[in-house]
N, C-alpha and C positions, 0 to 999 in steps of 0.2 A: 420355456424359457423365460422369464419375467421380464414384460416392459421397463426400458430404461425408465427411471427415476425422472420427477421433469429434475429440471437445473435451474439456479440460482446464478446470477454471475451479479460481483461486487467490481466494484473499478474502485481506482486509487484516488489519493488527493485533490481534488480539486477538478475530478474529469466529468464529472457530472452538471447538469445547471444549474443556475439555483435563480428562483422568479420572486417576486415579493406583492403576491398574493390581494395585497390593501390598493394596488393601484386596478384602474378601472380602463382598460383591459389588462391582469396579469401584464406588470411589465419584467424582462427578464436582467437579473444583473450581474451574471457573470456564466458568460457564453464560451465557444474557443475562440472570437474576434472579439469579442466586451465585456471589461471587466470591469467592476463598479470599484473599487476599496473604498471606499467609503460608501455605500451602502450594501455594502456586504460586512464592515466590522463591528464585532461585540460593542454589547454597556461595558464600563468595568463592571460595574452594578451588580449586577446581575447577565452571565457572561451565554442565558438562553433565548433572551435577546437583542435587536441590534440598536445600536448607538443613538440613531436615526428615524425618528417615529414619527408618524404610525407607520409600520413594515408585520410584515408578515412571509417570511422569509421561507419557502422550501422546496424542497429539489428537485427538479428536474428529469427531460434525457437524459442517456448518457450521450459523450462525446460518441460519436459513431465511424468517425477517424479513429478512434481505437479499436471498437466494439462489434461494430454494424458487423462486419465482415466473421468472425467469434458471433458474435449471437447469429447470423442466420446460416453460415452453412453447420452448426452444432444440430438448431430443429431440421436442418434437412436433412444431416449424416445418420442424427442419431433414432428417426424415424425410421420406422419399417417401409412403411410405404405414404404417401398422401390421407390415405383414409387413417391411417390410426400414428399422430403427429406426437411428439415428445413435446410439451409443452419446455420452452426455456425463457425464463425471466428472469429482468434485468431490473437491479436494485440499488435503485438512487436511494441517496443520504445528504443528512445535511454535514458534509464530513467540516466542516468548520467545526465541530461540537468532540468533547471528549469522545473516545470510543465506548464506553462504559453503558452512554448515550445509547451508542448506535447497536451495539449489541440488543440492546432490550429488543429496542424495533427490528431488527430485524428474525429476533427469532415468533414477532405479533405476524410478522413475510411469509416465515415459516409455516405454520398456523393457514391464512391463504392463500399460500404456494395448492399445500396437501390438500384444501377445500375446494376451491378450484381444480385440480385434478382430478378428485373426485368425483367430478363431474361427467367427466368425461365417458362417456360409455364403454369405449377396451381399454379405461382402464379401471373402469367396474367390472367389466368381463374376464378382466387378469388379474384380477382379486385385490386394488391398488387398495385398495378401504382396508385391509387387514394389515397392512405394512406401515401405510402413510410415509414414507421416510422422502428422500430430496439427493442430491450430489449438489456443492458449489465447487464454484469457479469464484476462484480470488484476484484482483492485481494490484498490485503494490501494497499500497494500504489497506485496501479492498483484501488481503490475507490475513492482516494481521486485525483486520474484524470477525473474519471467519475465527478466526487461531482463538477468538476475546469470547467469541460466542459459544462454542461447544467449550469449551472451559470452561465458563461460567452455568452450562443449564449440564456436559457432562451428560448420562447416560442420555436425558432426555432433549438429546437437542435433537436427535432425527435425520441425521446426516450420515447418512449407507459413503459414501464417498468423498477425496476434496481432491483440487486440483489450484496450489497458488503459483503464479508464475512474478517474480522479480519482485519479489516479496522481502522488504527490508526489516527482517526478523532481530536483528539489531541494531537498523538504523541505516542513516544517510549523511556524509557531512555537509550534505546538498541543504539540509533542514536549516542547518545550524551558519548556513548562509544566506539562507533564505528570512530568518527573522536576525540574524548582525545586516545585510544590504540592505534586506527585499524582492532581491531576486538573485534567483538560481532558477537547476534540468527541474524545480520540482514545477513550475508553472510561473509566468508572465517573464516581461524580455528588462525592457530599463527600468532598474531602481528609482523610487519616487519616495516622498515623507509619506503619501496616504497610504503605497504601497507596506513602507514598513509599518508603519502603527494599527495595520489589519492584519501584517502577521505576528507581532509581540504578542496579538489579542488573538491568537485562532490554537485555541490548548490541544489540539490536534496535530500543529505540526511538531508540538514538542514530545510526542510518543514517538518520532520519526527520528531521532536524536540517536548520535552515531557511541556506538560501545561493543569497538573489537580491537586485536589483539595490535598492540605495539601504534592503531590508529594515532591516538594522543600523546603530540610530545611536550613536556608541560616543563622548561624548563628553572625555571622556580620552586623550591622544596617546600614551602610554605605557602605556595596557591593548590589550593580543589583537585582531586583528580578523576573529576565526574562533572561531567555538565548539567548534571541534573539539580548541582546543589551549583543557588544562583553567589555563589561569590565567586566562580569561574566566569562569571557570563562576565564581558565587556559595561563599564557604565551607564553608556547611551542606552542601552536598551531599559532600563533602569528608570529613566533618564524621559523615555519616550511615555514610556508607559504614566507615569508622572505626568506629566503635559496631558496627554490625552485621561488623564483621570479631572484635572484640572479644568478642562476645556469640558470633558461629558456626565462628570460621575456630581453626585446629591451630596455629598460628605465634605467640608468644605475644610477639615479639621486631617489635619498629618498626612497630607499626600499622598509623599515620599514612605511616608510606613502601609499605608494603603496599598499600593505601586507595589512595596514588596513583598508583604503578603502574598497580594495575587498573583505574582511572578513564586515566590514561593508556591504560591499550591497547584498553578498549572503542573509544576516539577513535580509536584509530588504527586501530583494524579499519574504524571508519565511515565514515573519512575515505578508508583506500585500497578501499574498491568503491565509492564515489560520485567518486571519480578515475575508474575505471573501467570504468562503467557508461554516467559523462560521455562516455571520449573515442570508445566503440564507436559504431561506425556500421556501419550495415545489412550494406553489401555486403561486410564483411567473413564476414556468416556466409550468403548466396547471397541474401539479401532487399532489397527494394527499401521503401520512402517510399505502393509502393499494399497494398506486404504488413501493414502498420502502422496499425491505425487507433487512432486517438489522441483520446479523449474529455476532453474538460477541462469540470470542473462552476466557472457564472460564476454573477455577479445574485445572491450570499448575503452580507453580510457580512458579513465574513472577517478575520482578524486578517492586518495585514499589512508590520505591523515590529512592531518593539522597542529600545525605551533602554536602553542599559547608563551606568552613570554607574562613577564611582568615592567608593565611599566616607569619610570622617577616614582612617579606619585603612592605606588605601592600595589594599583589596581590591574587584572587585566588584557590583555589584549592578541583581540587571533588574533596570527601573520595567515593570507592567502600566499601560498607559493605553485606557479606555475607546475614546480616540479614535485609539489605536491598529486598530480594527475599522474593518477601510472596506467600503466598495459603491459606486466609483464607474463602473460598467459600462453605463448608461445618460447621463454626464456629455457635458457638450455641449460638452470639451475633450476632442476623439479620445486625448491620448498621456495625461489618465488614468484610462482604462476601466479599465487594467492594476491598478490595484485593486479589487479586486473576486476571485468566490471559491465556491469550493463548501461553505464555512463551516467545513471546515478544513484543505482545503489554499489556500493563497492562488493568485490564480493563474500569477504568475512560482516558485512553486515547482510547479507541472506541469507546464510547456514542458522536450519531454528534449531531449538533446544530438545525437540524431544526424534529430532531423526538422526540418523549417522550422515559424514560424508559422502559414506559409498549407495547411500541412497537418494543421494540428491543428481538431475537430472540437470545438465549444463547445456547452455546454447551456445550460439554463437551468431552475428550476422552473416555468417557465413552459407545458416542454415536457409535461410532464405534458398528458393526456387530461382533459377534464373528468369523464369518467366516472371518472378514476384518482383516486374522494374518498378512498380511506383510505390512497390513497398519499401525497395534497397532506397529511393529517394527522398522516403517522409526520413527515414533513418538518420539519414544526411542530416538534411534539415530540422529536425524533429529528439532525434537523439534515439536509442534503442530501445529503450528501458518505457518508453512512451507508447512507441512500435509495435513491442513484439507482441501483443495477443491476435495483431496478423499475421504472424506467421500458417502457413498451410501446414506444414511440416508437426506445428503443434495443433490443430489444431484436428487432426488425425490420432495424437494419441494422445488428446485429451477421450474423444470419442471410446480409444481401444479403452483405453482407463473405467474409463463408464460402464463401459457393455463386455468386459471379457475379452473380445473376441482378435483372433488370431494375426500376425503379420505378414498375409499371404503374399501382400508384394514387395517386404521391405523396404518400405518406405518410412519407416518412424527411424525415428537415431537419438540417442543422444552422445553426452562428452566424459565423463570422468570429474569428477572435482577434484582440484588441489587438492593432493595431503591424502587423497581416499588409495585402500591397499586396494582397493574392490568396487566393485559393479552391480551394484544391488536394488537396482530402480526397482517401483511396485508392479512390474507384469514385465515381460520379458523386451528387450530392446534389443538393437544394434549397437553394443558401442564404438565410436567413429576414436 
């Protein structure tokens, strides 16, 4: 039996450090505790670069609180012995940028991982140089990066198996709140003008816009029906971008027109990506449902809908109601159980186009072991979505998925997705 393939872990949006390498020594501008919105904001004329120069912002380490336990456990559990370790590589990236940019960078990283693994004697003896494949884990937006990478490179992706955790394949309403107010469960606490500016000029955030059944209630039939249409957004978003162009742009002509063009360009890029991965099917990359473990968090109060009304002046207005946050996971009516999620991603936003409901593996906060006291406390404080990768049961489940090992102790399980007529995960699994 071959050694397990090396593993690449791709984190979610805002979940790795950013540092400015032009400072001597380099200065962290985004960490778990420090978030410098001014220095991390992108330039409206060219979103590849920062608005404040000189700056050379590069990705730093992954957030330890979310990923250290996962990476260390897999390094141990996937390894046949200390002398034959299975390498697990964290992939940090600039999560502000369009996901297409990150997909290309991930492809280069895959080549590096294959080359590094090919230098390990036990992998050489195992014939790894002849196969050169990897396994991948994506948390939250990291799963979208992986899906886009595999779709882009198809048969040349070199991916054997994938596990995605709490990935918003069809978006999250928290992205709307982040763009609108500057704060949401996607990161950040107190809203501020700096935070709103940075959010509204962060291309990757628009890739998380929600498109779920009955999720949008649009009261006026004359308003657009999609959040990927700039005319459905509150005027304040364009006003902020316009003001930002006035402050940082180099072209003094028609700044409102520039703002609209920039906003539309970001939305179009996100729309194209959503369509691309939504239409992708695993056989196109030589994969099957047995190769993709899709874990969905449920059983937590989550925003599952958004109301858009029309102001007297004709402009749209978003209405955020507390009643739009719901958790009907245990509802007596089975049709209502879709109104749940992991606190950030609604269940219906976590359903990928290339898998059936029967293939999904749902988990709840109750799936933490009784000994995982710290993770339970963090979940209460920070939310289930962000800390879900810490779940011990998921570590065992991912290990089984990547190795094909049997569950001899009965310590992995999953829950059927709402509306699924059967439970057909990618590996034999106890149904709870």
